SEMAR-911572 format. One record per residue (C-alpha): residue number from 1; x, y, z; residue in three letters. Coordinates in nm, 3 decimals. Example, Ala and Ser with C-alpha at 12.3 -4.5 7.8 and 13.67 -1.06 7.14 Angstrom:
% residues 2
+-----+---------+---------+---------+------+
: pos :      xx :      yy :      zz : code :
+-----+---------+---------+---------+------+
:   1 :   1.230 :  -0.450 :   0.780 :  ala :
:   2 :   1.367 :  -0.106 :   0.714 :  ser :
+-----+---------+---------+---------+------+
% end
This chain:
% residues 96
+-----+---------+---------+---------+------+
: pos :      xx :      yy :      zz : code :
+-----+---------+---------+---------+------+
:   1 :   0.001 :   0.002 :   0.000 :  unk :
:   2 :   0.280 :   0.242 :   0.087 :  unk :
:   3 :   0.478 :   0.144 :  -0.220 :  unk :
:   4 :   0.175 :   0.223 :  -0.442 :  unk :
:   5 :   0.139 :   0.563 :  -0.280 :  unk :
:   6 :   0.507 :   0.646 :  -0.324 :  unk :
:   7 :   0.516 :   0.524 :  -0.682 :  unk :
:   8 :   0.208 :   0.731 :  -0.766 :  unk :
:   9 :   0.365 :   1.041 :  -0.611 :  unk :
:  10 :   0.691 :   0.979 :  -0.795 :  unk :
:  11 :   0.501 :   0.941 :  -1.121 :  unk :
:  12 :   0.314 :   1.265 :  -1.058 :  unk :
:  13 :   0.646 :   1.441 :  -0.989 :  unk :
:  14 :   0.796 :   1.305 :  -1.312 :  unk :
:  15 :   0.493 :   1.423 :  -1.514 :  unk :
:  16 :   0.511 :   1.770 :  -1.356 :  unk :
:  17 :   0.889 :   1.796 :  -1.413 :  unk :
:  18 :   0.861 :   1.705 :  -1.785 :  unk :
:  19 :   0.560 :   1.926 :  -1.854 :  unk :
:  20 :   0.615 :   2.273 :  -2.001 :  unk :
:  21 :   0.642 :   2.554 :  -1.745 :  unk :
:  22 :   0.322 :   2.747 :  -1.687 :  unk :
:  23 :   0.254 :   3.091 :  -1.540 :  unk :
:  24 :   0.133 :   2.918 :  -1.224 :  unk :
:  25 :   0.466 :   2.735 :  -1.194 :  unk :
:  26 :   0.655 :   3.065 :  -1.233 :  unk :
:  27 :   0.441 :   3.240 :  -0.969 :  unk :
:  28 :   0.472 :   2.952 :  -0.727 :  unk :
:  29 :   0.848 :   2.930 :  -0.795 :  unk :
:  30 :   0.889 :   3.302 :  -0.724 :  unk :
:  31 :   0.696 :   3.274 :  -0.392 :  unk :
:  32 :   0.882 :   2.961 :  -0.276 :  unk :
:  33 :   1.215 :   3.105 :  -0.395 :  unk :
:  34 :   1.155 :   3.432 :  -0.207 :  unk :
:  35 :   1.056 :   3.265 :   0.115 :  unk :
:  36 :   1.325 :   3.000 :   0.099 :  unk :
:  37 :   1.608 :   3.235 :   0.011 :  unk :
:  38 :   1.491 :   3.473 :   0.281 :  unk :
:  39 :   1.560 :   3.211 :   0.545 :  unk :
:  40 :   1.882 :   3.104 :   0.371 :  unk :
:  41 :   2.003 :   3.465 :   0.377 :  unk :
:  42 :   1.903 :   3.531 :   0.740 :  unk :
:  43 :   2.041 :   3.207 :   0.879 :  unk :
:  44 :   2.349 :   3.225 :   0.659 :  unk :
:  45 :   2.430 :   3.576 :   0.781 :  unk :
:  46 :   2.367 :   3.494 :   1.147 :  unk :
:  47 :   2.537 :   3.155 :   1.158 :  unk :
:  48 :   2.828 :   3.208 :   0.919 :  unk :
:  49 :   2.924 :   3.557 :   1.036 :  unk :
:  50 :   3.239 :   3.580 :   1.241 :  unk :
:  51 :   3.102 :   3.842 :   1.478 :  unk :
:  52 :   2.761 :   3.981 :   1.580 :  unk :
:  53 :   2.608 :   4.218 :   1.328 :  unk :
:  54 :   2.344 :   4.489 :   1.358 :  unk :
:  55 :   1.982 :   4.402 :   1.285 :  unk :
:  56 :   1.982 :   4.636 :   0.984 :  unk :
:  57 :   2.259 :   4.432 :   0.821 :  unk :
:  58 :   2.061 :   4.110 :   0.870 :  unk :
:  59 :   1.753 :   4.285 :   0.725 :  unk :
:  60 :   1.946 :   4.388 :   0.415 :  unk :
:  61 :   2.078 :   4.037 :   0.371 :  unk :
:  62 :   1.726 :   3.898 :   0.411 :  unk :
:  63 :   1.582 :   4.145 :   0.160 :  unk :
:  64 :   1.857 :   4.086 :  -0.096 :  unk :
:  65 :   1.828 :   3.710 :  -0.061 :  unk :
:  66 :   1.450 :   3.718 :  -0.093 :  unk :
:  67 :   1.466 :   3.930 :  -0.410 :  unk :
:  68 :   1.730 :   3.704 :  -0.556 :  unk :
:  69 :   1.520 :   3.399 :  -0.473 :  unk :
:  70 :   1.215 :   3.551 :  -0.638 :  unk :
:  71 :   1.409 :   3.625 :  -0.957 :  unk :
:  72 :   1.558 :   3.279 :  -0.966 :  unk :
:  73 :   1.218 :   3.129 :  -0.891 :  unk :
:  74 :   1.073 :   3.310 :  -1.187 :  unk :
:  75 :   1.354 :   3.210 :  -1.422 :  unk :
:  76 :   1.393 :   2.849 :  -1.300 :  unk :
:  77 :   1.062 :   2.769 :  -1.129 :  unk :
:  78 :   1.079 :   2.393 :  -1.106 :  unk :
:  79 :   1.437 :   2.369 :  -0.980 :  unk :
:  80 :   1.390 :   2.644 :  -0.722 :  unk :
:  81 :   1.063 :   2.496 :  -0.605 :  unk :
:  82 :   1.224 :   2.160 :  -0.538 :  unk :
:  83 :   1.544 :   2.303 :  -0.376 :  unk :
:  84 :   1.391 :   2.583 :  -0.170 :  unk :
:  85 :   1.070 :   2.421 :  -0.056 :  unk :
:  86 :   1.210 :   2.285 :   0.272 :  unk :
:  87 :   1.339 :   2.637 :   0.355 :  unk :
:  88 :   1.013 :   2.800 :   0.252 :  unk :
:  89 :   0.821 :   2.592 :   0.504 :  unk :
:  90 :   1.076 :   2.661 :   0.784 :  unk :
:  91 :   0.890 :   2.806 :   1.079 :  unk :
:  92 :   0.555 :   2.779 :   0.910 :  unk :
:  93 :   0.420 :   2.483 :   1.103 :  unk :
:  94 :   0.179 :   2.485 :   1.392 :  unk :
:  95 :   0.359 :   2.468 :   1.726 :  unk :
:  96 :   0.246 :   2.231 :   1.998 :  unk :
+-----+---------+---------+---------+------+
% end
């Protein structure tokens, strides 16, 4: 039963990947890319920085990363959607 579910999902992903890109794919890729790259930029600046930085610096990194992610998501929607989706859902779950 689980193998049928997984094979069906994998087949759906293959069909979506091979299909031509639509406007909906580009919009969704831009949204996912913006949200995912926002978190990549914020966490990258905070965790990889050698010393504490002002909040304004982190905000500029977040803004620049989000804009870059939106542009990349529009240009390469399927790749960005697959790569950035885990980051886009970061912090979006319901806490217990």
